DSSP file (Angstrom, degrees, kcal/mol; ACC not computed):
  #  RESIDUE AA STRUCTURE BP1 BP2  ACC     N-H-->O    O-->H-N    N-H-->O    O-->H-N    TCO  KAPPA ALPHA  PHI   PSI    X-CA   Y-CA   Z-CA
    1    1 A X              0   0    0      0, 0.0    39,-0.1     0, 0.0    64,-0.1   0.000 360.0 360.0 360.0   1.2   -3.2   -9.8   -7.9
    2    2 A X        -     0   0    0     65,-0.1    39,-2.6    64,-0.1     2,-0.4  -0.247 360.0-162.8 -57.4 144.3   -3.7   -7.0   -5.4
    3    3 A X  E     -aB  41  65A   0     62,-2.4    62,-2.2    37,-0.2     2,-0.4  -0.990  15.0-174.2-129.2 135.8   -0.7   -4.8   -4.9
    4    4 A X  E     -aB  42  64A   0     37,-2.1    39,-1.7    -2,-0.4     2,-0.5  -0.980  10.3-177.3-128.6 121.3    0.2   -2.4   -2.1
    5    5 A X  E     -aB  43  63A   0     58,-2.4    58,-2.5    -2,-0.4     2,-0.5  -0.976   7.3-162.5-123.0 124.9    3.3   -0.3   -2.7
    6    6 A X  E     -aB  44  62A   0     37,-2.7    39,-3.0    -2,-0.5     2,-0.4  -0.932   6.7-176.6-112.1 122.7    4.6    2.2    0.0
    7    7 A X  E     +aB  45  61A   0     54,-3.0    54,-2.9    -2,-0.5     2,-0.3  -0.969  14.4 171.4-115.2 134.3    7.0    4.9   -0.9
    8    8 A X  E     - B   0  60A   0     37,-2.6    40,-2.7    -2,-0.4    52,-0.2  -0.984  42.6-137.0-144.6 153.7    8.3    7.1    1.9
    9    9 A X  S    S+     0   0    0     50,-2.0    51,-0.1    -2,-0.3    37,-0.1   0.578  76.2 104.7 -81.1 -10.7   10.9    9.8    2.6
   10   10 A X  S    S-     0   0    0     49,-0.5    37,-2.7     1,-0.1    38,-0.2  -0.377  81.3-102.9 -72.6 149.9   11.8    8.1    5.9
   11   11 A X        -     0   0    0     35,-0.2     2,-0.2     1,-0.1    -1,-0.1  -0.299  51.7 -82.1 -64.5 156.9   15.1    6.1    6.1
   12   12 A X        -     0   0    0     34,-0.1    -1,-0.1     1,-0.1     3,-0.1  -0.421  47.0-144.7 -62.8 125.0   14.8    2.4    6.0
   13   13 A X        -     0   0    0     -2,-0.2     5,-0.1     1,-0.2    33,-0.1  -0.173  44.7 -56.7 -76.0-177.4   13.9    1.0    9.4
   14   14 A X    >>  -     0   0    0      1,-0.1     4,-2.0     3,-0.1     3,-0.6  -0.227  53.3-111.7 -59.4 152.0   15.3   -2.4   10.6
   15   15 A X  H 3> S+     0   0    0      1,-0.3     4,-2.7     2,-0.2     5,-0.2   0.865 117.6  55.6 -54.7 -41.0   14.6   -5.3    8.4
   16   16 A X  H 3> S+     0   0    0      1,-0.2     4,-2.2     2,-0.2    -1,-0.3   0.868 106.8  50.5 -62.8 -36.5   12.3   -6.9   11.0
   17   17 A X  H <> S+     0   0    0     -3,-0.6     4,-2.4     2,-0.2    -1,-0.2   0.906 111.1  48.3 -67.4 -42.0   10.2   -3.7   11.0
   18   18 A X  H  X S+     0   0    0     -4,-2.0     4,-2.7     2,-0.2     5,-0.2   0.933 112.3  48.5 -63.0 -46.0    9.9   -3.7    7.3
   19   19 A X  H  X S+     0   0    0     -4,-2.7     4,-2.6     1,-0.2     5,-0.2   0.902 111.9  49.0 -62.9 -40.9    8.9   -7.4    7.2
   20   20 A X  H  X S+     0   0    0     -4,-2.2     4,-2.2    -5,-0.2    -1,-0.2   0.914 111.7  50.0 -64.3 -42.3    6.3   -6.8    9.9
   21   21 A X  H  X S+     0   0    0     -4,-2.4     4,-2.5     1,-0.2    -2,-0.2   0.946 113.9  44.4 -58.8 -50.1    4.9   -3.8    8.0
   22   22 A X  H  X S+     0   0    0     -4,-2.7     4,-2.6     1,-0.2    -2,-0.2   0.882 112.4  51.0 -66.9 -39.4    4.7   -5.7    4.7
   23   23 A X  H  X S+     0   0    0     -4,-2.6     4,-2.4    -5,-0.2     5,-0.2   0.915 112.4  47.2 -63.1 -42.3    3.2   -8.9    6.3
   24   24 A X  H  X S+     0   0    0     -4,-2.2     4,-2.4    -5,-0.2     5,-0.2   0.929 113.2  47.7 -65.0 -45.5    0.5   -6.8    8.0
   25   25 A X  H  X S+     0   0    0     -4,-2.5     4,-2.4    -5,-0.2     5,-0.2   0.907 112.5  50.4 -62.3 -41.2   -0.3   -4.9    4.8
   26   26 A X  H  X S+     0   0    0     -4,-2.6     4,-2.1     2,-0.2    -2,-0.2   0.952 113.0  43.8 -61.3 -52.0   -0.5   -8.1    2.8
   27   27 A X  H  X S+     0   0    0     -4,-2.4     4,-1.9     1,-0.2    -1,-0.2   0.900 117.3  45.7 -62.4 -41.8   -2.9   -9.9    5.2
   28   28 A X  H  X S+     0   0    0     -4,-2.4     4,-2.6    -5,-0.2    -1,-0.2   0.827 109.5  53.5 -76.2 -30.6   -5.1   -6.9    5.7
   29   29 A X  H  X S+     0   0    0     -4,-2.4     4,-2.2    -5,-0.2     6,-0.2   0.932 110.3  48.4 -65.8 -43.8   -5.3   -6.0    2.0
   30   30 A X  H  X>S+     0   0    0     -4,-2.1     5,-1.7    -5,-0.2     4,-1.4   0.918 113.0  48.8 -59.1 -43.7   -6.4   -9.6    1.3
   31   31 A X  H  <5S+     0   0    0     -4,-1.9     3,-0.3     1,-0.2    -2,-0.2   0.939 111.8  47.5 -62.6 -48.9   -9.0   -9.3    4.1
   32   32 A X  H  <5S+     0   0    0     -4,-2.6    -1,-0.2     1,-0.2    -2,-0.2   0.865 120.0  38.5 -62.2 -36.9  -10.4   -6.0    2.9
   33   33 A X  H  <5S-     0   0    0     -4,-2.2    -1,-0.2    -5,-0.2    -2,-0.2   0.572 103.0-127.0 -93.3  -9.4  -10.7   -7.1   -0.7
   34   34 A X  T  <5 +     0   0    0     -4,-1.4     2,-0.3    -3,-0.3    -3,-0.2   0.861  66.0 130.4  66.5  34.8  -11.8  -10.7    0.0
   35   35 A X      < -     0   0    0     -5,-1.7    -1,-0.3    -6,-0.2    -2,-0.1  -0.858  67.8 -89.8-119.8 155.0   -9.0  -12.1   -2.1
   36   36 A X    >   -     0   0    0     -2,-0.3     3,-1.7     1,-0.2     4,-0.3  -0.385  26.8-137.0 -63.6 135.8   -6.5  -14.9   -1.4
   37   37 A X  G >  S+     0   0    0      1,-0.3     3,-1.6     2,-0.2    -1,-0.2   0.743  97.8  79.2 -64.3 -21.2   -3.3  -13.5    0.2
   38   38 A X  G 3  S+     0   0    0      1,-0.3    -1,-0.3    -8,-0.0    -2,-0.1   0.676  96.7  45.3 -61.7 -15.4   -1.4  -15.9   -2.1
   39   39 A X  G <  S+     0   0    0     -3,-1.7     2,-0.3     2,-0.0    -1,-0.3   0.484  89.4 108.2-102.5  -5.8   -2.0  -13.3   -4.9
   40   40 A X    <   -     0   0    0     -3,-1.6     2,-0.4    -4,-0.3   -37,-0.2  -0.558  48.4-166.0 -80.9 133.4   -1.1  -10.2   -2.8
   41   41 A X  E     -a    3   0A   0    -39,-2.6   -37,-2.1    -2,-0.3     2,-0.3  -0.946   3.6-168.9-115.7 140.0    2.2   -8.4   -3.6
   42   42 A X  E     -a    4   0A   0     -2,-0.4     2,-0.3   -39,-0.2   -37,-0.2  -0.926   4.3-177.1-125.1 152.7    3.7   -5.7   -1.3
   43   43 A X  E     -a    5   0A   0    -39,-1.7   -37,-2.7    -2,-0.3     2,-0.4  -0.994   8.0-165.2-148.0 146.3    6.6   -3.3   -1.8
   44   44 A X  E     -a    6   0A   0     -2,-0.3     2,-0.5   -39,-0.2   -37,-0.2  -0.988   3.1-175.3-135.8 125.3    8.4   -0.7    0.4
   45   45 A X  E     -a    7   0A   0    -39,-3.0   -37,-2.6    -2,-0.4     3,-0.4  -0.938  11.9-172.6-120.9 106.6   10.7    2.0   -0.9
   46   46 A X        +     0   0    0     -2,-0.5   -35,-0.2   -39,-0.2   -37,-0.2  -0.380  61.6  35.2 -87.8 173.2   12.4    4.1    1.8
   47   47 A X  S    S+     0   0    0    -37,-2.7     2,-0.4     1,-0.2   -38,-0.2   0.774  72.9 161.1  57.6  32.0   14.5    7.2    1.4
   48   48 A X        -     0   0    0    -40,-2.7     2,-0.6    -3,-0.4    -1,-0.2  -0.716  47.8-115.9 -83.8 130.7   12.5    8.5   -1.6
   49   49 A X        +     0   0    0     -2,-0.4     2,-0.3     2,-0.0    -1,-0.1  -0.548  57.9 152.2 -67.0 112.7   13.1   12.3   -2.2
   50   50 A X        -     0   0    0     -2,-0.6     2,-0.3     6,-0.1     9,-0.0  -0.981  29.9-166.1-144.2 151.0    9.6   13.7   -1.5
   51   51 A X        -     0   0    0     -2,-0.3     2,-0.3     5,-0.1     5,-0.2  -0.948   4.0-173.4-132.2 159.7    7.9   16.8   -0.3
   52   52 A X  B >  S+D   55   0B   0      3,-2.2     3,-1.8    -2,-0.3     5,-0.3  -0.957  72.8   0.4-152.5 133.7    4.4   17.5    0.9
   53   53 A X  T 3  S-     0   0    0     -2,-0.3     3,-0.1     1,-0.3    43,-0.0   0.819 129.7 -59.7  56.2  32.5    2.8   20.9    1.7
   54   54 A X  T 3  S+     0   0    0      1,-0.2     2,-0.3     2,-0.0    -1,-0.3   0.565 117.2  98.3  77.6   8.9    6.1   22.6    0.9
   55   55 A X  B <   -D   52   0B   0     -3,-1.8    -3,-2.2     2,-0.1    -1,-0.2  -0.833  69.1-137.6-126.2 166.2    8.1   20.7    3.5
   56   56 A X        +     0   0    0     -2,-0.3     3,-0.1    -5,-0.2    -6,-0.1   0.076  57.5 134.0-107.4  21.2   10.4   17.7    3.6
   57   57 A X  S    S-     0   0    0     -5,-0.3   -48,-0.1     1,-0.2    -2,-0.1  -0.256  76.8 -60.3 -61.2 160.5    9.0   16.4    6.9
   58   58 A X  S    S+     0   0    0     33,-0.1     2,-0.3   -49,-0.1    35,-0.3  -0.139  70.6 171.5 -49.8 136.1    8.3   12.6    6.8
   59   59 A X        -     0   0    0     -3,-0.1   -50,-2.0    33,-0.1   -49,-0.5  -0.965  18.3-157.0-147.2 157.0    5.8   11.7    4.0
   60   60 A X  E     -Bc   8  97A   0     36,-2.1    38,-2.1    -2,-0.3     2,-0.4  -0.997   6.3-164.6-141.4 143.0    4.3    8.6    2.4
   61   61 A X  E     -Bc   7  98A   0    -54,-2.9   -54,-3.0    -2,-0.3     2,-0.4  -0.999  16.1-169.0-125.5 128.3    2.7    7.8   -0.9
   62   62 A X  E     -Bc   6  99A   0     36,-2.6    38,-3.2    -2,-0.4     2,-0.5  -0.959   8.1-160.5-122.4 133.1    0.8    4.5   -1.1
   63   63 A X  E     -Bc   5 100A   0    -58,-2.5   -58,-2.4    -2,-0.4     2,-0.5  -0.952   6.7-174.8-110.8 130.9   -0.6    2.7   -4.2
   64   64 A X  E     +Bc   4 101A   0     36,-2.9    38,-2.7    -2,-0.5     2,-0.4  -0.985   9.0 176.1-125.2 120.0   -3.2    0.1   -3.9
   65   65 A X  E     +Bc   3 102A   0    -62,-2.2   -62,-2.4    -2,-0.5     2,-0.3  -0.947   3.4 164.1-124.6 143.7   -4.3   -1.7   -7.1
   66   66 A X  E     - c   0 103A   0     36,-1.8    38,-2.7    -2,-0.4     2,-0.3  -0.987  40.0-108.7-156.1 147.6   -6.7   -4.6   -7.6
   67   67 A X  E    S+ c   0 104A   0     -2,-0.3     2,-0.2    36,-0.2    38,-0.2  -0.632  90.0  24.3 -75.3 134.2   -8.6   -6.3  -10.3
   68   68 A X  S    S-     0   0    0     36,-1.8     2,-0.5    -2,-0.3    36,-0.3  -0.609 106.0 -48.7 105.3-169.4  -12.3   -5.5  -10.0
   69   69 A X        -     0   0    0     -2,-0.2     2,-0.5    34,-0.1    -2,-0.1  -0.909  40.8-151.4-111.4 124.3  -14.0   -2.6   -8.3
   70   70 A X        -     0   0    0     -2,-0.5     2,-0.1    -4,-0.1    33,-0.1  -0.787  23.4-133.0 -87.5 132.1  -13.2   -1.4   -4.9
   71   71 A X     >  -     0   0    0     -2,-0.5     4,-2.5     1,-0.1     5,-0.2  -0.376  19.2-112.4 -80.9 163.0  -16.2    0.3   -3.2
   72   72 A X  H  > S+     0   0    0      1,-0.2     4,-2.2     2,-0.2     5,-0.2   0.845 119.9  55.2 -64.1 -32.6  -16.0    3.6   -1.4
   73   73 A X  H  > S+     0   0    0      2,-0.2     4,-2.1     1,-0.2    -1,-0.2   0.913 109.3  47.3 -65.2 -41.4  -16.7    1.8    1.9
   74   74 A X  H  > S+     0   0    0      2,-0.2     4,-2.8     1,-0.2     5,-0.2   0.937 113.1  47.0 -64.7 -46.9  -13.7   -0.5    1.2
   75   75 A X  H  X S+     0   0    0     -4,-2.5     4,-2.6     1,-0.2    -2,-0.2   0.885 112.1  50.4 -66.1 -37.3  -11.3    2.4    0.3
   76   76 A X  H  X S+     0   0    0     -4,-2.2     4,-2.1    -5,-0.2    -1,-0.2   0.932 113.0  46.0 -64.4 -44.7  -12.4    4.4    3.3
   77   77 A X  H  X S+     0   0    0     -4,-2.1     4,-2.3     1,-0.2    -2,-0.2   0.905 114.2  48.1 -64.2 -43.0  -11.8    1.5    5.6
   78   78 A X  H  X S+     0   0    0     -4,-2.8     4,-3.2     2,-0.2     5,-0.4   0.907 109.5  53.4 -65.1 -41.5   -8.4    0.7    4.0
   79   79 A X  H  X S+     0   0    0     -4,-2.6     4,-2.2    -5,-0.2     5,-0.3   0.931 111.0  46.2 -58.8 -46.3   -7.3    4.3    4.2
   80   80 A X  H  X S+     0   0    0     -4,-2.1     4,-1.8    -5,-0.2    -2,-0.2   0.947 118.3  40.9 -61.8 -49.6   -8.1    4.4    7.9
   81   81 A X  H  X S+     0   0    0     -4,-2.3     4,-2.3     2,-0.2    -2,-0.2   0.931 117.8  44.7 -67.6 -46.8   -6.4    1.2    8.7
   82   82 A X  H  X S+     0   0    0     -4,-3.2     4,-2.6     2,-0.2     5,-0.2   0.879 112.0  51.7 -71.1 -37.4   -3.3    1.5    6.5
   83   83 A X  H  X S+     0   0    0     -4,-2.2     4,-2.4    -5,-0.4    -1,-0.2   0.933 112.2  47.7 -61.4 -44.2   -2.6    5.2    7.5
   84   84 A X  H  X S+     0   0    0     -4,-1.8     4,-2.3    -5,-0.3    -2,-0.2   0.920 113.3  47.0 -62.3 -44.6   -2.7    4.2   11.1
   85   85 A X  H  X S+     0   0    0     -4,-2.3     4,-2.4     2,-0.2     5,-0.2   0.914 112.6  48.5 -66.5 -42.7   -0.4    1.2   10.6
   86   86 A X  H  X>S+     0   0    0     -4,-2.6     4,-3.1     1,-0.2     5,-0.7   0.902 110.6  52.6 -63.8 -40.5    2.1    3.2    8.6
   87   87 A X  H  X5S+     0   0    0     -4,-2.4     4,-1.6    -5,-0.2    -2,-0.2   0.930 111.8  45.7 -58.6 -46.2    2.0    5.9   11.2
   88   88 A X  H  <5S+     0   0    0     -4,-2.3    -2,-0.2     1,-0.2    -1,-0.2   0.890 121.6  36.1 -65.5 -40.3    2.8    3.3   14.0
   89   89 A X  H  <5S+     0   0    0     -4,-2.4    -2,-0.2    -5,-0.1    -1,-0.2   0.838 133.1  22.2 -85.2 -34.4    5.6    1.6   12.0
   90   90 A X  H  <5S-     0   0    0     -4,-3.1    -3,-0.2    -5,-0.2    -2,-0.2   0.579  94.4-123.8-112.1 -13.3    7.2    4.5   10.2
   91   91 A X     << +     0   0    0     -4,-1.6     2,-0.5    -5,-0.7    -4,-0.2   0.644  58.1 147.0  78.9  13.8    6.3    7.5   12.3
   92   92 A X        -     0   0    0     -6,-0.7    -1,-0.3    -9,-0.1    -2,-0.1  -0.739  53.8-116.4 -84.0 124.2    4.7    9.3    9.3
   93   93 A X    >   -     0   0    0     -2,-0.5     3,-2.2   -35,-0.3   -33,-0.2  -0.296  19.6-123.1 -58.8 143.6    1.8   11.5   10.5
   94   94 A X  G >  S+     0   0    0      1,-0.3     3,-1.2     2,-0.2    -1,-0.1   0.778 110.8  61.6 -62.1 -26.3   -1.5   10.3    8.9
   95   95 A X  G 3  S+     0   0    0      1,-0.3    -1,-0.3   -12,-0.0    -2,-0.1   0.394 101.0  55.3 -82.2   6.5   -2.1   13.7    7.5
   96   96 A X  G <  S+     0   0    0     -3,-2.2   -36,-2.1    -4,-0.0     2,-0.5  -0.003  89.6  93.5-121.6  26.3    1.1   13.3    5.4
   97   97 A X  E <   -c   60   0A   0     -3,-1.2     2,-0.4   -38,-0.2   -36,-0.2  -0.982  52.7-169.0-121.8 122.3    0.0   10.0    3.8
   98   98 A X  E     -c   61   0A   0    -38,-2.1   -36,-2.6    -2,-0.5     2,-0.4  -0.893   4.4-163.7-104.1 140.1   -1.7    9.9    0.4
   99   99 A X  E     -c   62   0A   0     -2,-0.4     2,-0.6   -38,-0.2   -36,-0.2  -0.992   3.4-159.6-124.5 127.5   -3.2    6.7   -0.8
  100  100 A X  E     -c   63   0A   0    -38,-3.2   -36,-2.9    -2,-0.4     2,-0.5  -0.929   7.1-161.4-105.1 122.1   -4.1    6.1   -4.5
  101  101 A X  E     -c   64   0A   0     -2,-0.6     2,-0.4   -38,-0.2   -36,-0.2  -0.878  11.4-177.1-101.5 132.6   -6.6    3.4   -5.1
  102  102 A X  E     -c   65   0A   0    -38,-2.7   -36,-1.8    -2,-0.5     2,-0.4  -0.989  18.4-147.4-136.4 128.1   -6.8    2.0   -8.6
  103  103 A X  E     -c   66   0A   0     -2,-0.4     2,-0.3   -38,-0.2   -36,-0.2  -0.741  21.1-162.0 -86.9 138.2   -9.1   -0.6  -10.1
  104  104 A X  E     -c   67   0A   0    -38,-2.7   -36,-1.8    -2,-0.4     2,-0.3  -0.904  16.4-125.3-120.5 149.7   -7.6   -2.7  -12.9
  105  105 A X    >   -     0   0    0     -2,-0.3     3,-1.8   -38,-0.2    11,-0.2  -0.706  27.1-119.9 -88.6 148.3   -9.1   -4.9  -15.5
  106  106 A X  G >  S+     0   0    0     -2,-0.3    10,-1.7     1,-0.3     3,-1.4   0.831 111.4  57.5 -57.3 -36.0   -7.9   -8.5  -15.7
  107  107 A X  G 3  S+     0   0    0      9,-0.3    -1,-0.3    10,-0.3     3,-0.0   0.638 102.5  56.4 -72.7 -12.1   -6.6   -8.2  -19.2
  108  108 A X  G <  S+     0   0    0     -3,-1.8     2,-0.4     1,-0.1    -1,-0.3   0.233  96.7  71.9-102.6  12.8   -4.4   -5.3  -18.2
  109  109 A X    <   -     0   0    0     -3,-1.4     7,-1.6    -4,-0.1     2,-0.2  -0.961  68.9-156.7-132.9 115.8   -2.6   -7.3  -15.4
  110  110 A X  E     +E  115   0C   0     -2,-0.4     5,-0.3     5,-0.2     2,-0.3  -0.601  19.4 158.7 -94.4 151.8   -0.1  -10.0  -16.3
  111  111 A X  E >   +E  114   0C   0      3,-2.3     3,-1.7    -2,-0.2    -2,-0.0  -0.907  61.8   4.9-166.1 139.6    1.0  -13.0  -14.3
  112  112 A X  T 3  S-     0   0    0      1,-0.3     3,-0.1    -2,-0.3    -2,-0.0   0.872 129.5 -52.2  53.0  46.0    2.6  -16.4  -14.9
  113  113 A X  T 3  S+     0   0    0      1,-0.3    -1,-0.3     0, 0.0     2,-0.2   0.640 130.5  57.9  67.2  17.6    3.0  -15.8  -18.6
  114  114 A X  E <  S-E  111   0C   0     -3,-1.7    -3,-2.3    -5,-0.0     2,-0.3  -0.686  81.4-104.4-147.1-160.0   -0.6  -14.8  -19.1
  115  115 A X  E     -E  110   0C   0     -5,-0.3    -5,-0.2    -2,-0.2    -8,-0.2  -0.820  25.5-113.8-130.3 173.4   -3.1  -12.3  -17.8
  116  116 A X              0   0    0    -10,-1.7    -9,-0.3    -7,-1.6   -10,-0.2   0.365 360.0 360.0 -89.4   5.4   -6.0  -12.3  -15.4
  117  117 A X              0   0    0    -11,-0.9   -10,-0.3    -8,-0.2    -1,-0.1   0.407 360.0 360.0-145.0 360.0   -8.6  -11.6  -18.1
């Protein structure tokens, strides 16, 4: 059930770039969390009206949600890897990327007409 959702002020890159970004995020999120990639969902929203530090320079907001508890070591490692990858693919400086990590309980996440708890 892990989810990684990227919202950015940058215009949409080519479809192949988006697909490569999402595939990389999916595989690496599964790896970091030790969960099957078959449950990982990714999303990318370009052209979102956003500001950061009072400017409209390229910026990104990333949400990572997962059932269970992510450790501080996991979140630190994911932050480093995902910021670097987003910087390489979208050109957003790493100091203009916020990542929100959220732990979810199984009963609060639905799938396939049921929940995970």
